[in-house]
C-alpha positions as CSV (number, residue, x, y, z in Angstrom):
1,X,0.0,0.0,0.0
2,X,2.8,2.4,0.8
3,X,4.4,1.7,-2.6
4,X,1.1,2.4,-4.4
5,X,0.5,5.7,-2.6
6,X,4.1,6.8,-3.3
7,X,3.8,6.0,-7.0
8,X,0.5,7.8,-7.2
9,X,1.9,10.8,-5.5
10,X,5.0,10.9,-7.7
11,X,2.8,10.6,-10.9
12,X,0.6,13.5,-9.8
13,X,3.5,15.7,-9.0
14,X,5.0,15.0,-12.4
15,X,1.8,16.0,-14.2
16,X,2.9,18.0,-17.3
17,X,2.4,21.8,-17.4
18,X,1.0,23.5,-20.5
19,X,1.1,27.1,-21.6
20,X,-1.3,29.3,-19.8
21,X,-2.9,32.6,-20.9
22,X,-1.3,36.0,-20.2
23,X,-1.1,36.8,-16.5
24,X,-3.2,39.5,-15.0
25,X,-1.7,42.0,-12.6
26,X,-3.1,41.3,-9.2
27,X,-2.7,44.9,-8.1
28,X,-5.2,47.7,-8.5
29,X,-4.1,51.0,-10.0
30,X,-3.9,52.5,-6.5
31,X,-1.7,49.6,-5.4
32,X,0.6,50.0,-8.4
33,X,0.9,53.7,-7.4
34,X,1.4,53.0,-3.7
35,X,5.0,54.2,-3.7
36,X,4.1,57.6,-5.2
37,X,3.2,60.5,-2.8
38,X,0.0,61.6,-4.6
39,X,-0.5,64.4,-2.1
40,X,3.1,65.7,-2.7
41,X,4.6,68.4,-4.9
42,X,3.6,67.8,-8.6
43,X,7.1,68.8,-9.7
44,X,8.5,65.9,-7.6
45,X,6.0,63.5,-9.0
46,X,7.1,64.3,-12.6
47,X,10.8,64.1,-11.6
48,X,10.9,60.3,-12.0
49,X,14.6,59.9,-12.8
50,X,15.9,61.5,-9.5
51,X,13.0,61.2,-7.0
52,X,10.7,58.4,-8.1
53,X,12.7,55.8,-9.9
54,X,11.9,53.0,-7.5
55,X,8.1,53.8,-7.6
56,X,8.3,53.8,-11.4
57,X,9.9,50.4,-11.4
58,X,7.3,49.0,-9.1
59,X,4.5,50.5,-11.2
60,X,6.0,49.1,-14.4
61,X,6.6,45.5,-13.3
62,X,4.9,43.1,-15.7
63,X,2.2,40.9,-14.2
64,X,4.4,37.8,-14.6
65,X,7.1,39.3,-12.4
66,X,4.5,40.3,-9.8
67,X,3.1,36.8,-9.8
68,X,6.6,35.4,-9.3
69,X,7.3,37.7,-6.4
70,X,3.9,36.7,-4.9
71,X,4.9,33.0,-5.1
72,X,8.3,33.5,-3.6
73,X,6.8,35.4,-0.7
74,X,4.1,32.8,-0.1
75,X,6.6,30.0,-0.2
76,X,8.8,31.7,2.4
77,X,5.8,32.4,4.6
78,X,4.5,28.8,4.2
79,X,7.7,27.4,5.7
80,X,7.2,29.4,8.9
81,X,3.8,27.9,9.6
82,X,3.3,25.6,12.6
83,X,-0.5,25.2,12.4
84,X,-0.9,22.5,9.7
85,X,-2.2,19.0,10.3
86,X,-0.3,16.8,7.7
87,X,-0.3,13.5,9.5
88,X,-2.7,10.8,10.7
89,X,-5.6,11.4,13.2
90,X,-4.2,10.6,16.7
91,X,-0.6,11.1,15.8
92,X,-0.5,14.3,17.8
93,X,-1.9,15.2,21.1
94,X,-4.1,17.8,19.4
95,X,-5.3,17.9,15.8
96,X,-4.2,21.2,14.2
97,X,-6.4,23.8,12.5
98,X,-4.4,24.4,9.4
99,X,-4.9,22.3,6.2
100,X,-2.8,21.6,3.2
101,X,-3.0,23.7,0.1
102,X,-2.5,20.9,-2.4
103,X,-1.3,17.4,-1.4
104,X,0.6,16.1,1.6
105,X,1.8,12.6,2.4
106,X,2.9,11.2,5.8
107,X,4.5,8.0,7.0
108,X,4.3,7.7,10.8
109,X,5.0,5.1,13.5
110,X,2.9,5.3,16.7
111,X,-0.8,6.2,17.2
112,X,-1.0,7.8,20.6
113,X,-4.1,6.4,22.2
114,X,-4.4,3.0,20.5
115,X,-3.2,-0.3,21.8
116,X,-0.2,-1.5,19.7
117,X,0.9,1.5,17.7
118,X,1.3,0.7,14.0
119,X,2.9,2.3,11.0
120,X,0.4,4.6,9.2
121,X,0.5,6.1,5.8
122,X,-1.7,9.2,5.4
123,X,-2.6,11.2,2.2
124,X,-4.2,14.7,2.5
125,X,-5.7,16.5,-0.5
126,X,-7.2,19.9,-0.7
127,X,-10.2,20.0,-2.9
128,X,-9.6,23.3,-4.6
129,X,-5.9,23.0,-4.8
130,X,-6.0,19.5,-6.4
131,X,-8.6,20.6,-9.0
132,X,-6.5,23.7,-9.9
133,X,-3.4,21.6,-10.2
134,X,-5.0,18.9,-12.4
135,X,-6.5,21.6,-14.7
136,X,-3.1,23.5,-14.9
137,X,-4.3,26.5,-12.9
138,X,-2.3,28.3,-10.2
139,X,-2.9,26.6,-6.8
140,X,-2.4,30.0,-5.0
141,X,-3.4,32.5,-7.8
142,X,-2.3,36.1,-7.7
143,X,-5.8,37.3,-8.8
144,X,-6.5,40.6,-10.4
145,X,-8.9,42.7,-8.5
146,X,-12.5,41.9,-9.3
147,X,-11.6,38.6,-11.1
148,X,-14.0,36.4,-9.2
149,X,-13.4,33.4,-11.5
150,X,-9.7,33.5,-10.4
151,X,-10.4,33.6,-6.6
152,X,-10.2,30.3,-4.7
153,X,-13.7,29.3,-3.6
154,X,-15.2,27.5,-0.6
155,X,-13.4,24.2,-1.7
156,X,-10.1,25.8,-0.7
157,X,-11.2,25.2,2.9
158,X,-12.0,21.6,2.3
159,X,-9.4,18.9,3.1
160,X,-9.9,15.2,2.5
161,X,-7.6,12.5,3.9
162,X,-7.2,8.8,4.3
163,X,-4.9,6.7,6.4
164,X,-3.8,3.1,6.0
165,X,-2.0,0.7,8.3
166,X,-0.2,-1.9,6.3
167,X,-2.6,-3.1,3.7
168,X,-5.7,-2.2,5.7
169,X,-7.8,1.0,5.7
170,X,-7.4,2.9,9.0
171,X,-9.5,6.1,8.7
172,X,-11.0,8.7,6.4
173,X,-11.3,12.4,7.5
174,X,-13.2,15.3,6.1
175,X,-12.0,18.7,7.4
176,X,-13.5,22.1,6.7
177,X,-11.8,25.3,7.8
178,X,-14.6,27.6,9.0
179,X,-12.0,30.4,9.6
180,X,-8.8,29.9,7.6
181,X,-6.9,33.2,7.5
182,X,-3.5,31.6,7.7
183,X,-3.9,29.8,4.5
184,X,-1.5,31.2,1.8
185,X,-4.5,31.7,-0.5
186,X,-6.4,33.9,2.0
187,X,-7.2,37.6,1.6
188,X,-5.1,38.2,4.8
189,X,-2.0,36.6,3.1
190,X,-2.5,38.7,0.0
191,X,-2.8,41.9,2.1
192,X,0.4,41.0,3.9
193,X,2.2,40.4,0.6
194,X,1.2,43.8,-0.9
195,X,2.3,45.6,2.2
196,X,5.6,43.8,2.3
197,X,6.3,44.1,-1.4
198,X,5.5,47.8,-1.5
199,X,7.7,48.5,1.5
200,X,10.7,46.4,0.5
201,X,10.7,45.9,-3.3
202,X,13.3,48.7,-3.7
203,X,15.4,47.7,-0.7
204,X,19.2,48.1,-1.0
205,X,20.6,44.8,-2.2
206,X,22.3,43.5,-5.3
207,X,19.0,42.7,-7.0
208,X,17.4,46.0,-6.1
209,X,20.4,48.0,-7.2
210,X,20.6,46.2,-10.6
211,X,16.9,46.7,-11.1
212,X,17.0,50.5,-10.4
213,X,20.2,50.9,-12.3
214,X,18.7,49.3,-15.4
215,X,15.7,51.6,-15.4
216,X,17.7,54.7,-14.6
217,X,20.2,54.0,-17.4
218,X,17.4,53.4,-19.9
219,X,15.7,56.7,-19.0
220,X,19.0,58.6,-19.2
221,X,20.0,57.1,-22.6
222,X,16.7,58.1,-24.2
223,X,16.3,61.5,-22.4
224,X,12.8,60.4,-21.7
225,X,12.3,63.0,-19.1
226,X,12.4,65.6,-21.8
227,X,10.7,63.7,-24.6
228,X,8.2,61.5,-22.8
229,X,6.7,63.9,-20.4
230,X,4.7,67.0,-21.4
231,X,6.4,70.2,-20.3
232,X,3.1,71.1,-18.8
233,X,2.7,67.8,-16.8
234,X,3.5,69.4,-13.5
235,X,1.2,72.3,-14.0
236,X,-1.6,70.1,-15.3
237,X,-1.1,67.8,-12.2
238,X,-1.2,70.8,-9.9
239,X,-4.6,71.6,-11.1
240,X,-5.9,68.2,-10.0
241,X,-6.8,67.8,-6.2
242,X,-3.9,66.3,-4.3
243,X,-4.3,62.7,-3.3
244,X,-7.5,62.3,-5.4
245,X,-8.5,59.5,-7.7
246,X,-8.2,62.0,-10.6
247,X,-4.6,62.7,-9.8
248,X,-3.9,59.0,-9.6
249,X,-5.4,58.4,-13.0
250,X,-3.6,61.4,-14.5
251,X,-0.2,60.1,-13.1
252,X,-0.9,56.6,-14.3
253,X,-1.6,57.9,-17.8
254,X,1.7,59.8,-17.8
255,X,3.6,56.8,-16.5
256,X,2.1,54.6,-19.2
257,X,3.4,57.0,-21.9
258,X,6.8,56.9,-20.3
259,X,6.9,53.1,-20.1
260,X,5.7,52.8,-23.7
261,X,8.7,54.9,-24.9
262,X,11.1,52.8,-22.7
263,X,9.8,49.7,-24.5
264,X,10.5,51.4,-27.8
265,X,14.1,52.0,-26.8
266,X,14.5,48.5,-25.5
267,X,12.1,45.9,-26.9
268,X,13.3,43.5,-24.2
269,X,12.2,45.9,-21.5
270,X,9.5,43.7,-19.9
271,X,11.7,40.6,-20.0
272,X,14.7,42.3,-18.5
273,X,12.6,44.0,-15.8
274,X,11.0,40.7,-14.9
275,X,14.3,38.8,-14.7
276,X,15.9,41.5,-12.6
277,X,12.9,41.6,-10.3
278,X,13.0,37.9,-9.8
279,X,16.7,38.1,-8.8
280,X,15.8,41.0,-6.5
281,X,12.8,39.3,-4.8
282,X,14.5,35.9,-4.4
283,X,17.6,37.4,-2.7
284,X,15.5,39.7,-0.7
285,X,13.2,36.9,0.5
286,X,16.1,35.1,2.1
287,X,17.7,38.3,3.4
288,X,14.5,39.5,5.0
289,X,14.1,36.4,7.2
290,X,17.1,37.6,9.2
291,X,16.9,41.3,9.0
292,X,14.2,43.3,10.8
293,X,15.4,46.4,8.9
294,X,14.4,44.7,5.7
295,X,10.9,43.8,6.8
296,X,11.4,40.5,8.6
297,X,9.1,37.9,7.2
298,X,7.9,36.9,10.6
299,X,6.0,40.2,10.8
300,X,4.0,39.0,7.8
301,X,2.9,35.7,9.3
302,X,-0.9,35.8,9.7
303,X,-1.8,35.0,13.3
304,X,-5.5,35.5,13.3
305,X,-7.6,32.8,15.1
306,X,-8.6,29.7,13.1
307,X,-11.6,27.3,13.4
308,X,-11.8,23.9,11.9
309,X,-14.6,21.3,11.9
310,X,-13.6,17.7,11.4
311,X,-15.3,14.4,10.9
312,X,-13.4,11.1,10.9
313,X,-14.4,7.5,10.3
314,X,-12.0,5.1,12.1
315,X,-11.7,1.4,11.6
316,X,-9.5,0.2,14.5
317,X,-8.2,-3.3,14.2
318,X,-9.6,-4.6,17.5
319,X,-12.8,-2.5,18.1
320,X,-16.0,-1.5,16.1
321,X,-15.9,1.4,13.7
322,X,-16.0,4.8,15.4
323,X,-17.1,8.2,14.1
324,X,-15.2,11.1,15.6
325,X,-16.6,14.7,15.5
326,X,-14.2,17.4,16.5
327,X,-13.9,21.2,16.6
328,X,-10.4,22.7,16.4
329,X,-9.4,26.2,17.5
330,X,-6.0,27.9,17.1
331,X,-4.7,31.1,18.6
332,X,-1.3,32.8,18.7
333,X,-0.1,34.8,21.7
334,X,1.0,38.4,21.2
335,X,4.6,38.6,19.9
336,X,6.7,41.0,21.8
337,X,10.0,39.8,20.4
338,X,10.7,41.0,16.8
339,X,12.3,38.3,14.6
340,X,10.7,35.3,16.3
341,X,7.5,33.4,15.7
342,X,5.3,33.6,18.8
343,X,3.9,30.1,18.1
344,X,0.4,28.7,18.1
345,X,-1.9,27.3,20.8
346,X,-4.3,24.7,19.5
347,X,-7.4,23.3,21.4
348,X,-9.6,20.4,20.5
349,X,-13.1,19.3,21.6
350,X,-14.6,16.1,20.3
351,X,-16.7,13.0,20.8
352,X,-16.6,9.4,19.6
353,X,-19.7,7.5,18.5
354,X,-20.0,3.9,17.4
355,X,-21.0,4.0,13.7
356,X,-23.9,1.6,14.5
357,X,-25.7,0.0,17.5
358,X,-23.6,-2.8,19.0
359,X,-24.9,-6.3,19.5
360,X,-23.2,-6.9,22.9
361,X,-26.1,-5.1,24.7
362,X,-29.3,-4.2,22.8
363,X,-30.2,-0.5,22.6
364,X,-26.9,0.5,24.0
365,X,-26.1,4.2,23.4
366,X,-23.7,4.7,20.5
367,X,-21.8,7.3,22.6
368,X,-18.3,6.0,23.3
369,X,-16.2,8.9,24.8
370,X,-15.5,12.6,24.8
371,X,-12.1,14.3,24.4
372,X,-10.3,17.5,24.9
373,X,-6.7,18.4,23.9
374,X,-4.3,21.3,23.9
375,X,-1.0,21.8,22.1
376,X,1.6,24.5,21.7
377,X,4.0,24.7,18.7
378,X,6.8,27.1,18.2
379,X,10.0,27.3,16.1
380,X,13.3,27.3,18.0
381,X,14.9,30.7,17.7
382,X,14.1,33.0,14.8
383,X,11.8,32.5,11.9
384,X,13.2,30.1,9.4
385,X,14.6,27.8,12.2
386,X,14.9,24.2,11.0
387,X,13.3,22.8,14.2
388,X,9.9,23.3,15.9
389,X,9.1,22.4,19.5
390,X,5.8,21.0,20.5
391,X,4.2,20.1,23.8
392,X,0.6,18.9,24.3
393,X,-1.9,17.1,26.5
394,X,-4.9,14.9,25.6
395,X,-7.8,13.9,27.9
396,X,-10.4,11.4,27.2
397,X,-13.4,10.3,29.3
398,X,-15.1,7.0,28.6
399,X,-18.2,6.3,30.8
400,X,-18.5,2.6,29.8
401,X,-15.9,-0.1,29.0
402,X,-14.8,-0.2,25.4
403,X,-16.0,-3.0,23.1
404,X,-13.4,-5.5,21.9
405,X,-13.8,-7.6,18.8
406,X,-12.4,-11.1,19.6
407,X,-11.0,-13.6,17.0
408,X,-14.0,-14.9,15.1
409,X,-15.9,-11.7,15.3
410,X,-17.5,-12.0,18.8
411,X,-17.8,-8.8,20.9
412,X,-16.7,-8.5,24.5
413,X,-16.2,-5.7,27.0
414,X,-12.7,-4.5,27.4
415,X,-11.4,-4.0,30.9
416,X,-10.9,-0.2,30.8
417,X,-13.2,2.8,31.3
418,X,-13.0,6.3,32.8
419,X,-10.3,8.8,32.2
420,X,-7.3,8.6,29.9
421,X,-4.6,11.3,30.2
422,X,-1.7,11.6,27.7
423,X,1.2,14.1,27.6
424,X,3.4,14.5,24.5
425,X,6.5,16.5,23.7
426,X,8.6,16.5,20.5
427,X,10.4,18.4,17.8
428,X,9.8,18.6,14.1
429,X,12.8,19.0,11.8
430,X,12.3,20.9,8.5
431,X,14.4,20.6,5.4
432,X,14.1,24.0,3.9
433,X,12.9,24.3,0.3
434,X,11.9,20.6,0.1
435,X,8.5,20.4,1.7
436,X,9.9,17.6,4.0
437,X,9.4,17.5,7.7
438,X,10.5,14.9,10.3
439,X,8.4,14.8,13.5
440,X,10.0,13.1,16.5
441,X,8.2,12.8,19.8
442,X,7.7,10.9,23.0
443,X,4.5,10.5,25.0
444,X,3.3,9.2,28.4
445,X,-0.3,7.9,28.9
446,X,-2.1,6.7,32.0
447,X,-3.5,3.9,29.9
448,X,-4.5,3.0,26.3
449,X,-8.0,2.6,24.9
450,X,-8.1,-1.2,25.6
451,X,-5.6,-1.8,28.3
452,X,-4.8,-0.6,31.9
453,X,-1.4,0.5,32.9
454,X,0.9,3.5,32.1
455,X,2.6,3.5,28.8
456,X,5.6,5.4,27.4
457,X,5.9,5.4,23.6
458,X,7.9,7.1,20.9
459,X,6.6,8.7,17.7
460,X,8.6,9.3,14.5
461,X,7.4,10.3,11.1
462,X,8.1,11.7,7.7
463,X,5.8,14.3,6.0
464,X,5.9,15.8,2.6
465,X,3.8,18.9,1.7
466,X,3.7,19.7,-2.0
467,X,2.2,23.2,-1.7
468,X,5.6,24.9,-1.1
469,X,7.2,23.2,-4.1
470,X,4.4,24.3,-6.4
471,X,4.7,27.9,-5.3
472,X,8.5,27.9,-5.7
473,X,8.4,26.9,-9.4
């Protein structure tokens, strides 16, 4: 089964890409003009060469370059997340509120509350992300304003997963993110990107200097300040109310004329601008993770609360089928230390029901148990750290003894009931740029679901999240 899942995953990730239509600029006109002081002196606004070269470059960026910058930013932000549930149900003290954006695959040893931990293979798929990938659309599109067909729909909050132990089905889960602001496709993530890009696109760095130097030299060579701008531009702009939409439209028209002449001088203007911008953004993305002065990426991590509703059908090897219903809530504490990720608290509340009435006692209630869990996850040190620390606790109350399926299919009462307490701690190692994570943990429990007596067990896993790789292309 592991081999079949791996082959299927590899085949999906190698799905061929075909040419797409021209990209649309995800920025509005006001966003493209964000670096210009529309309320300032009209003479300064028309003095692009000396006073507004960086704003001109930002305005002129072709949509493809903006999209590339968007993907680089989202990929970097995605690696800082600690809220995603990529493994099997029961592999962590608390199920997390974040879901995958495309596909994730996990191999894990140890299921915390079950007797006899087994190896489990788990495949997660996001409904919207998978359909976009298979139809050769962007998984996290940089949508133009008002383009409702481009925007991810409700299915972007829907996650489907299945787990297998050996050659046997273990569980199937449907998760719906009721509030999902930390997803890289969310409106909150887009707003963070625009603010970061506008503030840092022209930052001093090799890529930024090359980008500005190219644009400046092109203007100087063609004397576009004299030929491309009307001599009366400043006077005409002064007649338009400062900071108004009319002034923005007037300035945009003048900039478009200037850019058109720059394209005439160098037909490769858009291609060169895009390539220089890619170099600038890629170098800056890595630089900004370690420099608060450059707009540290940790300040762009969305930390708004999350809510997730989850339903799981479990087929344990020794007990009847169980349906688990769970609500998941995630909240980050206030971050008072710049340059570090404050981490995320996650809380779970759920119940287990037998999927059908059991024969051992007629008319027995299908209720099996109720659970609550809490977990805290935080990277070691600064954002971009290769390791994340986790600590959590799980509590389960079972009013009646569990039902055990004996050899031959007969049902019997198990010998345990009442409270189960589990505490877990661990670290997750991240291999940057690969989508790979290795969780390693240890847990103590007061008992298991079918046996009395304290138990100490280990947990080790391997998870792969394809979302970051798709964004980094």
